[in-house]
C-alpha positions in Angstrom: 111.0 55.0 128.5 108.3 53.9 130.9 108.8 54.4 134.6 105.9 54.9 137.0 102.6 53.2 136.4 99.3 52.7 138.2 96.7 50.0 137.9 93.7 50.5 140.1 92.0 47.1 139.8 94.2 44.1 139.4 92.5 41.1 137.8 94.7 38.6 139.6 94.1 39.9 143.1 93.2 36.6 144.5 96.4 35.0 143.3 98.5 37.9 144.4 97.0 37.7 147.9 98.8 34.4 148.3 102.0 35.4 146.7 102.9 38.5 148.7 103.0 39.2 152.4 100.6 42.1 153.1 101.1 44.2 156.2 98.3 44.2 158.8 97.5 46.8 161.3 96.7 45.5 164.8 95.4 47.4 167.8 98.0 46.6 170.4 95.8 46.5 173.5 92.8 44.5 172.1 94.4 42.6 169.2 91.6 44.0 167.0 92.2 44.3 163.3 90.8 47.6 162.1 89.4 47.9 158.6 92.2 49.6 156.7 94.3 49.3 153.6 97.0 46.6 153.4 100.2 47.0 151.6 102.9 44.7 150.2 106.2 46.0 148.7 108.3 44.3 146.1 111.3 45.8 144.4 109.9 49.3 144.0 106.3 48.3 143.5 103.5 48.7 146.1 100.5 46.4 146.0 97.5 47.8 148.0 94.3 46.0 149.1 91.4 48.4 149.7 89.3 48.0 152.9 87.0 45.1 152.5 89.4 43.5 150.0 87.2 44.6 147.1 90.0 46.0 145.0 93.8 45.6 144.7 96.0 48.1 143.0 99.7 48.3 142.1 101.8 51.4 141.6 105.5 52.2 141.3 108.4 52.3 139.0 108.8 49.4 136.6 112.3 50.7 135.9 113.2 50.4 139.6 111.6 46.9 139.6 113.8 45.9 136.7 116.8 47.0 138.8 115.8 44.9 141.7 114.4 47.8 143.6 117.6 49.9 143.6 117.3 52.8 141.2 116.1 54.1 137.9 119.2 56.1 136.8 120.2 53.9 133.8 118.8 53.3 130.4 115.5 51.4 130.4 115.0 49.8 127.0 112.1 47.9 125.4 113.9 44.6 125.9 114.5 45.3 129.6 110.8 46.2 130.0 109.8 42.9 128.4 112.0 41.1 130.9 110.2 42.9 133.7 106.9 41.9 132.1 107.9 38.3 132.2 108.7 38.5 136.0 105.4 40.1 136.6 103.3 37.7 134.6 101.9 36.0 137.7 100.8 39.4 139.1 99.7 41.6 136.3 97.2 40.4 133.6 97.6 41.5 130.0 94.1 43.0 130.3 94.7 45.1 133.4 93.9 48.7 132.5 96.6 51.4 133.1 95.2 54.3 135.2 98.4 56.4 135.3 101.7 56.3 133.5 105.0 58.2 133.3 107.1 58.3 130.1 110.5 59.9 129.9 114.1 59.7 129.0 117.5 60.3 130.7 119.7 62.4 128.4 123.4 62.8 128.7 124.2 66.4 127.9 127.5 68.3 127.1 126.5 70.9 129.7 125.4 71.0 133.3 121.6 70.3 133.2 121.0 72.9 135.9 122.2 75.6 133.4 119.4 74.5 131.0 116.8 74.6 133.9 117.8 78.3 134.5 116.6 79.2 131.0 113.3 77.2 130.9 110.5 79.7 130.4 107.2 78.0 129.7 105.3 75.0 128.3 102.7 76.3 126.0 101.4 79.3 128.0 102.2 78.1 131.5 105.4 79.0 133.2 107.8 76.5 134.7 108.0 76.4 138.5 111.5 75.6 139.7 112.5 73.8 142.9 116.2 74.1 143.7 117.3 72.7 147.0 120.1 70.5 148.1 119.8 67.2 146.3 117.1 68.4 143.9 116.9 70.8 141.0 113.8 70.5 138.9 111.2 72.5 136.8 107.6 71.5 136.4 104.4 72.6 134.6 101.1 71.0 135.6 98.2 70.8 133.3 94.7 69.4 133.9 95.6 65.8 132.7 99.4 65.6 132.8 102.5 67.1 134.2 105.8 67.8 132.5 108.9 67.7 134.6 112.5 68.4 133.6 115.2 68.0 136.1 118.9 67.5 136.8 119.1 63.7 137.4 122.8 63.9 137.6 122.6 65.2 141.1 121.7 61.6 142.1 124.6 60.4 140.0 127.5 62.1 141.7 127.3 65.2 139.4 127.0 63.6 136.0 125.5 65.7 133.2 122.2 63.8 133.1 119.0 65.6 132.1 115.6 63.9 132.8 112.6 64.8 130.6 109.4 63.1 131.7 105.6 63.4 131.4 103.4 62.0 134.1 99.9 61.3 132.9 97.4 61.2 135.7 94.3 61.3 133.6 94.4 58.8 130.8 91.9 60.9 128.8 94.9 62.8 127.6 95.9 59.7 125.5 92.3 59.0 124.3 92.9 60.0 120.7 95.7 57.4 120.4 94.1 54.8 122.7 90.3 55.3 122.4 89.6 52.0 124.3 92.1 52.8 127.1 95.6 51.6 127.6 96.1 48.1 129.1 99.2 46.2 130.2 99.3 44.2 127.0 99.4 47.4 124.9 102.6 48.5 126.7 104.2 45.4 125.3 103.5 46.4 121.6 106.3 48.2 119.7 103.7 50.5 118.2 102.8 51.7 121.7 106.4 52.7 122.3 106.4 54.5 119.0 103.2 56.4 119.8 104.3 57.4 123.3 107.6 58.5 121.9 105.6 60.8 119.7 103.9 62.3 122.7 107.2 62.9 124.4 108.8 64.6 121.4 105.6 66.7 120.8 105.5 67.9 124.4 109.2 68.9 124.3 108.7 70.7 121.0 106.2 73.0 122.9 108.7 73.9 125.6 109.9 77.5 125.5 113.5 78.0 126.5 116.3 80.5 125.9 119.9 80.0 125.0 122.5 82.3 126.7 125.0 81.8 123.8 122.9 83.9 121.5 124.5 87.1 120.3 121.6 89.4 119.9 123.7 91.7 117.7 123.5 89.0 115.0 119.7 89.3 114.8 117.6 91.9 113.2 116.1 94.5 115.5 112.7 92.9 115.1 113.9 89.4 116.1 116.1 90.7 118.9 113.1 92.5 120.4 110.9 89.4 120.0 113.4 87.3 121.9 113.6 89.7 124.7 109.8 89.7 124.9 109.6 85.9 124.9 112.1 85.6 127.8 109.3 86.8 130.0 106.8 84.1 131.0 104.0 86.7 131.2 104.3 87.2 127.5 103.2 83.6 126.8 100.4 83.7 129.4 98.6 86.5 127.5 98.5 84.5 124.2 96.0 81.9 123.1 95.4 79.1 120.6 97.0 79.0 117.2 98.5 82.5 117.7 100.5 81.3 120.8 101.6 78.1 119.0 102.8 80.1 115.9 104.8 82.6 118.0 106.2 79.8 120.1 107.5 78.0 117.0 109.0 81.2 115.7 110.7 82.0 119.0 112.2 78.5 119.4 113.3 78.5 115.7 115.3 81.7 116.4 116.7 80.3 119.6 117.8 77.0 118.0 119.1 78.8 115.0 121.3 81.3 116.8 122.0 79.5 120.0 125.0 77.2 120.2 124.5 75.5 123.6 121.1 74.0 124.0 120.1 73.4 120.3 121.5 69.9 120.5 118.7 68.7 122.9 116.1 67.8 120.3 118.7 65.6 118.6 119.8 64.1 121.9 116.2 63.1 122.5 116.0 61.4 119.1 119.3 59.6 119.7 118.2 58.3 123.1 114.9 57.1 121.6 116.9 55.2 119.1 118.6 53.4 122.0 115.5 52.5 124.0 113.0 51.7 121.2 112.3 48.1 120.0 115.0 47.1 117.5 112.7 47.1 114.5 111.8 50.7 115.1 115.3 51.9 116.1 116.7 50.7 112.7 114.6 53.3 110.9 116.9 55.9 112.4 119.9 54.4 110.8 118.6 53.7 107.3 121.3 54.6 104.8 123.9 55.4 107.5 127.2 53.6 107.8 127.1 53.6 111.6 125.3 55.1 114.5 128.0 57.8 114.8 127.3 58.8 111.2 123.6 59.1 112.0 124.4 61.2 115.0 126.6 63.5 112.9 123.7 64.0 110.5 121.3 64.7 113.3 123.5 67.3 114.9 123.6 69.3 111.7 119.8 69.2 111.3 118.7 72.3 113.2 121.2 74.7 111.7 120.7 73.4 108.2 116.9 74.0 108.4 117.1 77.5 109.6 120.0 79.0 107.6 119.1 79.8 104.0 122.8 79.6 103.0 122.6 75.9 103.6 120.2 75.5 100.6 122.6 73.1 98.9 122.4 70.7 101.8 118.6 70.6 102.0 118.0 67.5 99.9 120.2 65.2 102.0 118.9 66.9 105.1 115.3 66.4 104.2 115.9 62.7 103.5 117.1 62.2 107.1 114.4 64.5 108.5 111.7 62.6 106.6 112.8 59.3 108.0 112.5 60.6 111.5 109.2 62.3 110.8 107.7 59.0 109.7 108.4 57.6 113.2 108.1 60.8 115.3 105.7 63.3 113.6 104.7 66.1 115.8 101.2 65.3 116.9 98.7 68.1 116.5 95.7 66.3 118.0 94.0 65.8 114.7 94.3 63.5 111.7 96.6 64.9 109.0 94.6 66.0 106.0 96.8 65.3 103.1 94.7 67.5 100.8 94.8 70.5 103.1 96.0 73.5 101.0 97.3 75.3 104.2 99.9 72.7 105.1 102.8 74.1 107.1 106.3 72.9 108.0 106.2 71.4 111.5 109.5 73.1 112.3 109.3 76.6 110.8 105.5 77.0 110.6 105.9 78.2 106.9 103.5 77.2 104.2 104.5 74.1 102.3 101.4 73.6 100.2 103.5 73.9 97.0 105.4 70.7 98.0 104.2 67.1 97.6 101.2 66.2 99.9 103.3 63.9 102.2 105.9 66.7 103.0 106.2 67.6 106.6 109.3 69.9 106.4 110.2 72.9 104.2 112.5 71.5 101.5 114.6 73.0 98.7 111.6 73.2 96.3 109.7 75.1 99.0 112.6 77.5 99.6 112.9 78.3 95.9 109.2 78.9 95.6 109.2 81.3 98.6 112.2 83.1 97.2 110.5 83.7 93.9 106.9 84.3 95.2 107.0 85.4 98.9 110.3 87.1 99.8 108.9 88.2 103.2 108.3 84.6 104.2 111.6 83.5 102.8 113.5 86.1 104.9 111.9 84.8 108.1 
């Protein structure tokens, strides 16, 4: 799940100086050594000594390092990361502070990832910028502290259907609420850190606005059909602000995932891949009560349709049991501590009021649906 990382000030710089061969620049005619940066490269990592040898930094892909400097196209699990940590123990101190990090997943999809890129619209209120050239097809949105990038990684794999979703954090302040004292190398070795960063990844993707070309607009009400057409325009989202934008985005994506039959599997594929890369003790939470991983996958693939179609009311109890297990590990972060006594609690998927349900509820369940049917028919028909 981790890939690129940056440490600006390595504690073990004096030891590293003797372990690696650093390149020196020499003036050919005079033999003079100009004051400049010196670099050493090792299996995808670059160690740099600043002029005057005051600081030493390291940056690069720990995933590539784990593959002996060759590539980062395969699955990078917690156990593989810990093996890389062991190899780097003479170079990186547990107390070294992380100054930049990339988290992401490679997702195998049942469709060509470039098709999905064609229907990406925005992240929050900022439109995606697409780069489509030979050997590269990607979409990016850059914010003040991080960048989200979604691209067709299968192009590097001979045409495989491999979708890469990643967040590159270049200002660690973005993670301050979860890591108020900063994030250090030792923190990355903790299973809880993988859980938290997985939350950030799922949260960011939940804010992505995309369309599904398999939608039959004739199946929707006139109001919903018009709303989807409006939402297909990036300018529509740029004009919105705050909670109003977030509320409409949830409604838009709910409609897309409800009536679309092509891309609505992506949230489940993300959860399944997280199950494979997480530490074992966390991944087991995804399989509680399931006979096999395949059974768990089948349950997950039904989740979206069951939430959004009222005719699936009879399936809601079992659905909510699975959804609650996942929510305990990957709740959608909202940047604030959840207030259990808040009377205006809302389902994190539909955005509907769930204050009539038990305080720990995160999703609209059967009890909530019955309450809405009897007391708020307008909300129920949404």
